[in-house]
C-alpha positions as CSV (number, residue, x, y, z in Angstrom):
1,X,-28.8,-17.9,-2.5
2,X,-28.5,-16.5,-6.1
3,X,-27.1,-13.2,-4.6
4,X,-24.5,-15.1,-2.7
5,X,-23.4,-17.1,-5.8
6,X,-23.2,-13.9,-7.8
7,X,-21.2,-12.2,-5.1
8,X,-18.7,-15.1,-5.0
9,X,-18.4,-15.0,-8.8
10,X,-17.7,-11.3,-8.8
11,X,-15.1,-11.7,-6.1
12,X,-13.3,-14.3,-8.1
13,X,-13.4,-12.3,-11.3
14,X,-9.8,-10.9,-11.2
15,X,-8.8,-10.3,-14.8
16,X,-5.5,-11.4,-16.3
17,X,-4.8,-7.8,-17.0
18,X,-5.0,-6.8,-13.4
19,X,-2.9,-9.8,-12.3
20,X,-0.3,-8.8,-14.9
21,X,-0.4,-5.2,-13.8
22,X,0.3,-6.1,-10.1
23,X,3.1,-8.4,-11.3
24,X,4.8,-5.6,-13.2
25,X,4.4,-3.1,-10.3
26,X,5.8,-5.7,-7.8
27,X,8.8,-6.4,-10.0
28,X,9.5,-2.7,-10.4
29,X,9.2,-2.1,-6.6
30,X,11.7,-4.9,-6.0
31,X,14.2,-3.3,-8.4
32,X,13.7,0.1,-6.7
33,X,14.3,-1.5,-3.3
34,X,17.6,-2.9,-4.5
35,X,18.6,0.5,-5.8
36,X,17.8,2.2,-2.6
37,X,19.6,-0.4,-0.5
38,X,22.7,0.3,-2.6
39,X,22.3,4.0,-2.1
40,X,21.8,3.5,1.7
41,X,25.0,1.4,1.8
42,X,26.9,4.2,0.2
43,X,25.5,6.6,2.9
44,X,26.6,4.3,5.7
45,X,30.1,4.0,4.1
46,X,30.3,7.8,4.0
47,X,29.2,7.9,7.6
48,X,31.9,5.4,8.6
49,X,34.5,7.5,6.8
50,X,33.4,10.6,8.7
51,X,33.6,8.7,11.9
52,X,37.1,7.6,11.2
53,X,38.1,11.1,10.3
54,X,36.5,12.9,13.3
55,X,35.1,10.4,15.8
56,X,34.5,13.1,18.6
57,X,32.1,15.0,16.4
58,X,30.5,12.1,14.5
59,X,30.2,9.2,17.1
60,X,26.8,10.3,18.5
61,X,25.2,10.6,15.1
62,X,26.8,7.5,13.7
63,X,25.4,5.5,16.7
64,X,21.9,6.8,15.9
65,X,22.4,5.9,12.2
66,X,23.3,2.4,13.2
67,X,20.2,2.2,15.3
68,X,18.1,3.4,12.4
69,X,19.6,0.6,10.3
70,X,18.9,-2.0,12.9
71,X,15.3,-1.1,13.4
72,X,14.7,-0.7,9.7
73,X,16.2,-4.1,8.9
74,X,14.1,-5.7,11.6
75,X,10.9,-4.1,10.3
76,X,11.8,-5.0,6.7
77,X,12.4,-8.6,7.6
78,X,9.1,-8.8,9.6
79,X,7.2,-7.6,6.5
80,X,9.0,-10.2,4.4
81,X,8.1,-12.9,6.9
82,X,4.5,-11.6,6.7
83,X,4.5,-12.0,2.9
84,X,6.2,-15.5,3.1
85,X,3.6,-16.8,5.5
86,X,0.7,-15.6,3.3
87,X,2.3,-17.2,0.2
88,X,2.9,-20.5,2.2
89,X,-0.7,-20.5,3.3
90,X,-1.8,-20.0,-0.4
91,X,0.6,-22.2,-2.3
92,X,1.5,-24.8,0.3
93,X,4.6,-27.0,-0.5
94,X,4.9,-25.1,-3.8
95,X,5.5,-21.8,-2.0
96,X,8.8,-20.0,-2.7
97,X,10.6,-18.0,0.0
98,X,11.0,-14.3,-0.8
99,X,8.5,-14.9,-3.7
100,X,7.6,-12.0,-6.0
101,X,4.0,-11.7,-7.3
102,X,5.2,-13.4,-10.5
103,X,6.2,-16.5,-8.6
104,X,3.0,-16.9,-6.6
105,X,0.6,-19.7,-7.8
106,X,-2.7,-18.4,-6.4
107,X,-2.3,-14.7,-7.3
108,X,-6.1,-14.2,-7.6
109,X,-7.0,-15.8,-4.2
110,X,-9.2,-13.4,-2.3
111,X,-9.5,-15.4,0.9
112,X,-5.9,-16.0,2.1
113,X,-5.1,-12.3,2.8
114,X,-8.1,-11.8,5.1
115,X,-7.6,-15.2,6.7
116,X,-4.0,-14.6,7.6
117,X,-4.0,-10.9,8.2
118,X,-7.5,-10.3,9.8
119,X,-8.8,-13.6,11.2
120,X,-5.4,-14.6,12.6
121,X,-4.7,-11.1,14.0
122,X,-1.5,-10.5,12.1
123,X,-2.7,-7.2,10.5
124,X,-3.2,-5.7,13.9
125,X,0.5,-6.6,14.7
126,X,1.6,-5.1,11.4
127,X,-0.4,-1.9,12.1
128,X,1.3,-1.5,15.5
129,X,4.7,-2.0,14.0
130,X,4.0,0.6,11.3
131,X,3.0,3.1,14.0
132,X,6.1,2.3,16.1
133,X,8.4,2.6,13.1
134,X,7.0,6.0,12.2
135,X,7.3,7.4,15.7
136,X,10.8,5.9,16.1
137,X,12.2,7.7,13.0
138,X,10.4,11.0,13.9
139,X,11.8,10.8,17.5
140,X,15.4,10.0,16.3
141,X,15.5,13.0,14.0
142,X,13.8,15.5,16.3
143,X,17.1,17.3,17.0
144,X,18.2,17.4,13.3
145,X,17.9,20.8,11.7
146,X,15.5,20.8,8.7
147,X,13.8,17.5,9.6
148,X,10.3,19.0,9.6
149,X,9.6,18.0,6.0
150,X,10.8,14.5,6.7
151,X,8.4,14.2,9.6
152,X,5.5,15.4,7.4
153,X,6.6,12.7,4.8
154,X,6.6,10.0,7.5
155,X,3.0,11.0,8.6
156,X,1.9,10.8,5.0
157,X,3.7,7.6,4.1
158,X,2.9,5.4,7.2
159,X,-0.8,6.0,7.6
160,X,-2.9,3.5,9.5
161,X,-6.1,5.5,10.1
162,X,-9.5,3.8,9.8
163,X,-11.8,4.9,7.0
164,X,-15.3,4.6,5.7
165,X,-17.0,2.6,2.9
166,X,-19.3,3.9,0.2
167,X,-22.2,4.0,2.6
168,X,-20.3,6.1,5.1
169,X,-19.9,3.2,7.5
170,X,-16.6,2.9,9.4
171,X,-14.0,0.5,8.0
172,X,-10.9,-0.6,9.8
173,X,-7.4,-0.1,8.3
174,X,-7.0,-3.9,8.4
175,X,-10.2,-4.4,6.3
176,X,-9.2,-1.7,3.8
177,X,-5.9,-3.4,3.1
178,X,-6.7,-7.1,3.3
179,X,-10.5,-7.8,3.1
180,X,-11.5,-9.4,-0.2
181,X,-8.2,-8.4,-1.7
182,X,-6.5,-10.8,-4.2
183,X,-3.1,-12.1,-3.2
184,X,-1.3,-10.2,-5.9
185,X,-2.7,-6.9,-4.5
186,X,-1.9,-7.6,-0.9
187,X,1.7,-8.8,-1.7
188,X,2.3,-5.7,-3.9
189,X,1.0,-3.4,-1.0
190,X,3.4,-5.1,1.4
191,X,6.3,-4.7,-1.1
192,X,5.4,-1.0,-1.4
193,X,5.7,-0.9,2.5
194,X,9.2,-2.4,2.2
195,X,10.0,0.2,-0.4
196,X,8.9,2.9,1.9
197,X,10.9,1.5,4.8
198,X,14.2,1.6,2.8
199,X,13.4,5.0,1.4
200,X,12.7,6.6,4.8
201,X,15.7,4.8,6.3
202,X,17.8,6.5,3.7
203,X,16.4,9.9,4.3
204,X,16.7,9.6,8.0
205,X,20.3,8.5,7.7
206,X,21.3,11.3,5.4
207,X,19.7,13.8,7.8
208,X,21.8,12.4,10.6
209,X,24.9,12.5,8.4
210,X,24.2,16.1,7.6
211,X,23.8,16.9,11.3
212,X,27.5,15.9,12.0
213,X,28.5,19.1,10.1
214,X,31.8,17.4,9.3
215,X,32.8,20.1,6.8
216,X,36.5,19.4,7.3
217,X,36.0,15.8,6.0
218,X,33.9,16.8,3.0
219,X,36.3,19.4,1.7
220,X,39.1,16.8,1.7
221,X,37.2,14.1,-0.1
222,X,35.3,14.3,-3.3
223,X,32.3,12.1,-4.1
224,X,30.0,11.9,-7.1
225,X,26.2,11.7,-6.4
226,X,23.1,11.3,-8.4
227,X,20.0,12.6,-6.7
228,X,16.8,11.5,-8.5
229,X,13.4,13.2,-8.0
230,X,11.9,9.7,-7.9
231,X,13.3,6.1,-8.2
232,X,10.1,4.9,-9.8
233,X,8.7,6.5,-12.9
234,X,5.9,5.6,-15.4
235,X,6.5,5.0,-19.1
236,X,6.0,8.2,-21.0
237,X,7.0,10.5,-18.1
238,X,10.3,12.2,-17.3
239,X,13.0,10.8,-15.2
240,X,14.7,13.7,-13.4
241,X,17.9,13.6,-11.5
242,X,20.5,16.1,-10.3
243,X,24.1,15.1,-10.6
244,X,26.3,16.8,-8.0
245,X,29.9,16.8,-6.8
246,X,30.1,16.8,-3.0
247,X,32.2,19.5,-1.4
248,X,32.6,21.4,-4.6
249,X,34.8,24.5,-4.6
250,X,32.5,27.6,-5.1
251,X,35.2,29.3,-7.2
252,X,35.0,26.7,-10.0
253,X,32.2,25.0,-12.0
254,X,32.5,21.2,-12.4
255,X,31.8,19.5,-15.8
256,X,29.0,17.0,-15.9
257,X,28.7,14.1,-18.4
258,X,25.9,11.6,-18.4
259,X,25.7,8.7,-21.0
260,X,28.1,10.6,-23.2
261,X,26.2,13.9,-23.1
262,X,27.6,17.0,-21.5
263,X,25.1,18.7,-19.1
264,X,24.8,22.4,-18.4
265,X,26.3,23.9,-15.3
266,X,23.3,23.1,-13.0
267,X,23.8,19.3,-13.4
268,X,20.2,18.6,-14.2
269,X,19.7,15.4,-16.3
270,X,16.3,14.6,-17.9
271,X,15.2,11.9,-20.4
272,X,11.8,10.6,-21.5
273,X,11.3,7.1,-20.0
274,X,10.0,5.0,-22.9
275,X,11.5,1.6,-22.0
276,X,10.1,-0.5,-19.2
277,X,12.4,-2.0,-16.7
278,X,15.6,-1.2,-14.8
279,X,17.6,1.6,-16.6
280,X,21.2,2.5,-16.0
281,X,22.9,5.9,-16.3
282,X,26.6,6.3,-16.2
283,X,28.9,9.4,-16.4
284,X,31.6,11.4,-14.8
285,X,32.2,14.7,-13.1
286,X,35.3,16.8,-13.9
287,X,36.9,19.2,-11.5
288,X,40.1,21.1,-11.2
289,X,42.4,20.0,-8.4
290,X,44.8,22.3,-6.5
291,X,47.5,21.7,-9.0
292,X,45.3,22.9,-11.9
293,X,44.9,19.4,-13.3
294,X,41.4,18.2,-14.4
295,X,40.3,15.2,-12.5
296,X,37.3,13.0,-13.2
297,X,35.1,11.0,-10.9
298,X,32.9,8.3,-12.5
299,X,29.4,7.4,-11.2
300,X,26.7,4.9,-12.0
301,X,23.0,4.7,-11.0
302,X,19.9,2.7,-11.8
303,X,16.3,3.6,-11.8
304,X,13.1,1.7,-12.6
305,X,10.5,2.4,-15.3
306,X,7.1,0.7,-14.9
307,X,4.1,0.1,-17.1
308,X,1.1,2.4,-16.4
309,X,-1.3,0.5,-14.3
310,X,-4.4,1.3,-12.2
311,X,-6.9,-0.6,-10.1
312,X,-10.5,0.2,-10.9
313,X,-13.3,-1.6,-9.2
314,X,-17.0,-0.9,-8.9
315,X,-17.9,-1.8,-5.3
316,X,-21.5,-2.6,-6.2
317,X,-21.5,-4.3,-9.7
318,X,-19.6,-4.5,-12.9
319,X,-21.9,-2.0,-14.5
320,X,-23.0,1.6,-13.9
321,X,-26.5,3.0,-13.7
322,X,-27.7,6.2,-15.2
323,X,-28.6,8.9,-12.7
324,X,-27.3,6.9,-9.8
325,X,-24.3,7.5,-7.6
326,X,-22.1,4.5,-8.5
327,X,-19.4,4.2,-5.8
328,X,-15.9,3.2,-7.2
329,X,-12.7,2.3,-5.4
330,X,-9.9,3.6,-7.6
331,X,-6.2,3.3,-6.7
332,X,-2.7,3.2,-8.4
333,X,-0.1,1.1,-6.5
334,X,2.7,3.4,-5.3
335,X,0.8,6.6,-6.0
336,X,-1.0,8.7,-3.3
337,X,-4.8,9.2,-3.8
338,X,-4.5,13.0,-3.9
339,X,-2.3,12.7,-7.0
340,X,-5.1,10.8,-9.0
341,X,-7.5,12.3,-11.5
342,X,-10.5,10.3,-12.8
343,X,-12.2,11.1,-16.1
344,X,-15.4,9.8,-17.6
345,X,-17.3,11.4,-20.5
346,X,-21.0,12.2,-19.9
347,X,-20.8,11.5,-16.2
348,X,-20.2,13.5,-13.1
349,X,-17.3,12.5,-10.8
350,X,-17.0,13.4,-7.2
351,X,-14.4,12.1,-4.6
352,X,-16.0,11.2,-1.3
353,X,-14.7,9.5,1.8
354,X,-11.9,7.8,-0.1
355,X,-14.2,6.7,-2.9
356,X,-15.1,8.1,-6.3
357,X,-18.8,8.7,-7.0
358,X,-19.5,8.4,-10.7
359,X,-23.0,9.3,-11.9
360,X,-23.7,8.8,-15.7
361,X,-26.0,11.3,-17.3
362,X,-29.6,10.4,-18.0
363,X,-28.9,10.2,-21.8
364,X,-25.4,8.6,-21.6
365,X,-24.6,5.8,-24.1
366,X,-24.6,2.1,-23.3
367,X,-20.9,2.0,-22.6
368,X,-18.6,4.5,-20.8
369,X,-14.8,4.4,-20.3
370,X,-13.3,5.4,-16.9
371,X,-9.7,6.8,-17.3
372,X,-7.3,7.2,-14.3
373,X,-4.4,9.6,-14.4
374,X,-1.6,10.1,-11.9
375,X,0.4,13.3,-11.4
376,X,3.9,11.9,-11.7
377,X,6.6,14.5,-11.6
378,X,4.1,17.3,-12.3
379,X,2.7,15.7,-15.5
380,X,-0.6,13.7,-15.6
381,X,0.1,10.2,-16.9
382,X,-2.6,7.7,-18.0
383,X,-2.4,4.8,-15.6
384,X,-5.2,2.7,-16.9
385,X,-8.8,2.7,-18.2
386,X,-11.8,0.4,-18.2
387,X,-15.1,0.3,-20.2
388,X,-18.3,-0.3,-18.2
389,X,-21.8,-1.1,-19.4
390,X,-24.4,1.6,-18.6
391,X,-28.0,0.7,-17.9
392,X,-31.1,2.3,-16.4
393,X,-31.8,1.4,-12.8
394,X,-33.7,-1.9,-12.5
395,X,-37.4,-1.8,-11.6
396,X,-37.9,-2.2,-7.8
397,X,-40.8,-3.9,-6.1
398,X,-43.5,-2.3,-3.9
399,X,-43.6,-3.1,-0.2
400,X,-45.8,-2.1,2.7
401,X,-43.5,-0.5,5.3
402,X,-44.4,-1.0,9.0
403,X,-42.6,1.1,11.6
404,X,-39.9,2.0,9.0
405,X,-39.2,-1.6,7.9
406,X,-40.5,-2.9,4.6
407,X,-42.3,-6.3,5.0
408,X,-42.5,-9.1,2.5
409,X,-45.6,-10.4,4.3
410,X,-48.8,-9.6,2.3
411,X,-51.0,-10.4,5.3
412,X,-51.2,-7.2,7.3
413,X,-53.1,-6.5,10.5
414,X,-55.8,-3.9,10.0
415,X,-54.3,-1.7,12.8
416,X,-51.0,-1.6,11.0
417,X,-52.6,-1.0,7.6
418,X,-54.6,2.1,8.8
419,X,-51.7,3.4,10.9
420,X,-50.9,6.9,9.3
421,X,-47.2,6.3,10.1
422,X,-46.9,3.3,7.8
423,X,-46.7,3.7,4.0
424,X,-46.0,2.2,0.6
425,X,-42.3,2.1,-0.4
426,X,-40.3,0.9,-3.5
427,X,-37.2,-1.2,-2.7
428,X,-34.9,-3.9,-4.1
429,X,-35.2,-5.8,-0.9
430,X,-32.5,-6.5,1.7
431,X,-30.5,-8.7,-0.8
432,X,-30.6,-6.2,-3.6
433,X,-27.2,-5.7,-5.4
434,X,-27.9,-1.9,-5.5
435,X,-29.9,0.2,-3.1
436,X,-31.4,3.3,-4.7
437,X,-33.9,5.7,-3.2
438,X,-37.3,5.8,-4.9
439,X,-40.3,8.0,-4.1
440,X,-43.8,6.6,-4.4
441,X,-45.8,9.3,-6.3
442,X,-49.3,7.6,-6.4
443,X,-51.3,4.4,-6.6
444,X,-54.9,3.0,-6.8
445,X,-56.6,1.1,-4.1
446,X,-58.9,-1.7,-5.6
447,X,-61.5,-2.8,-3.0
448,X,-63.2,-6.2,-2.8
449,X,-66.4,-4.4,-3.9
450,X,-64.7,-3.6,-7.2
451,X,-64.5,0.1,-6.4
452,X,-61.2,2.0,-7.0
453,X,-59.7,4.9,-5.1
454,X,-56.8,7.0,-6.5
455,X,-54.2,8.1,-4.0
456,X,-51.4,10.6,-4.4
457,X,-48.1,10.1,-2.6
458,X,-47.1,7.1,-0.5
459,X,-49.7,7.1,2.3
460,X,-53.4,6.1,2.3
461,X,-55.5,9.2,2.2
462,X,-58.6,9.7,4.4
463,X,-61.0,8.3,1.8
464,X,-58.9,5.1,1.4
465,X,-58.5,4.7,5.2
466,X,-62.3,5.0,5.7
467,X,-63.0,2.4,3.1
468,X,-60.4,0.0,4.6
469,X,-61.8,0.4,8.1
470,X,-65.2,-1.1,6.8
471,X,-63.6,-4.2,5.4
472,X,-63.6,-7.6,7.2
473,X,-60.7,-9.9,8.2
474,X,-59.7,-12.0,5.2
475,X,-60.7,-9.3,2.7
476,X,-58.0,-8.4,0.1
477,X,-57.0,-4.9,-1.0
478,X,-55.1,-4.7,-4.2
479,X,-52.7,-1.8,-4.7
480,X,-52.4,-1.2,-8.4
481,X,-50.8,1.2,-10.9
482,X,-48.1,2.1,-8.3
483,X,-45.9,4.8,-9.6
484,X,-42.4,5.6,-8.3
485,X,-39.7,8.2,-9.2
486,X,-36.1,7.1,-9.0
487,X,-32.8,9.1,-8.5
488,X,-32.6,9.4,-12.3
489,X,-35.8,11.5,-12.2
490,X,-37.7,9.0,-14.3
491,X,-41.2,7.8,-13.2
492,X,-42.0,4.1,-13.6
493,X,-44.9,1.8,-12.8
494,X,-44.4,-1.0,-10.3
495,X,-46.1,-4.4,-10.1
496,X,-49.3,-4.5,-8.0
497,X,-49.3,-5.3,-4.3
498,X,-52.1,-7.5,-2.9
499,X,-52.7,-7.0,0.9
500,X,-54.9,-9.4,2.9
501,X,-56.4,-8.0,6.1
502,X,-55.2,-10.2,9.0
């Protein structure tokens, strides 16, 4: 019962810092979605102009682009309904439609996501829609030259594969996303999915537009574009964008101006992102028309800068143990796991099966900080850190193991006690918060006659077995001075184990 209470307390212990972090990431993602929707609208407008100019060449690709828009809009709205239904289930009459994380009352609720998504079967439907959307966009761009990289991006972005937990046991995709996750985390993940939908919709549409090969249209119409390397950047990292003039004449070099600054001829604009929130860049592109008169095309674009944030959780406890493989689930919203780097002084760190195994050294201090970095734009950026207490492994108890299963019963049948397959083991029990492997190195057998027999290892030796065979039912054998060596290499003495012959 105490274990269940502690588990519940740990599940509810979602700090204000984590809630605030998810709030900021969700707000930033919403701003990015608005920016991408504006960019996609410009692409559709360009597509329509190409259709009006050359319908015979463009109609087929334009129809495909409209189908991409229709499917993307339907999927986007489905995810929004998914979010609205979860918020309604959490906040009831106070729930707000299209609510951001900052507008949700029960941000830290860890039951609603699993109830709605897993218990009611909605996560399985969402998973199927993700797979269908991925395959739809790949199929619709199969005939487009140069779409291979986009197909690879789709397979990386919309992943619904099952995984494993820290013990190597299989875990479904649904459980990885929604099981024991606070509302703020699940809603942010779904907002990230909406962000990916709009991003991939835009890439697919631009690929289809490029496939029209309507060069006669582009050379007769000039447009200014800003192509960012990313629409979401972290404070302290670079925002990089290329400013280009569409259908530029190769015999002349345009002039680029951004925020009053003239750029070099390659049109690359870089600035250190030190201010959090939506940032705006404005400028103009100058080109020489056929009459030799300089013309200028203005442009304007927004990008989002978010606060560094990371999610760090110890899947066993809120502490780490020396010499023990402590499994951690570490993630950064919006950042792929392969771009993460984890640091912790005086500890070994190993990625394994989607987890991070952190093993503090035997002489590590009482507190260690775990730092998480993300490779954003080629530069590692600190996303968050957390200090954990470090302790030695707690002392386990001694049990008599029968047929590979430790028993808590101290009344053991003589036949089982003298069975050479059975042995003494050290364990925290089935309800232990950690499960570490200990090796019994020796113990003493105290007989009812007062005699003692020293035994090496975890099995009764021949001398001890012969003595036990002579005892009567009801006699008690006391196992004393039991020594065990843990994964940290330290040998400890366990409490004695009295065994009554049954």
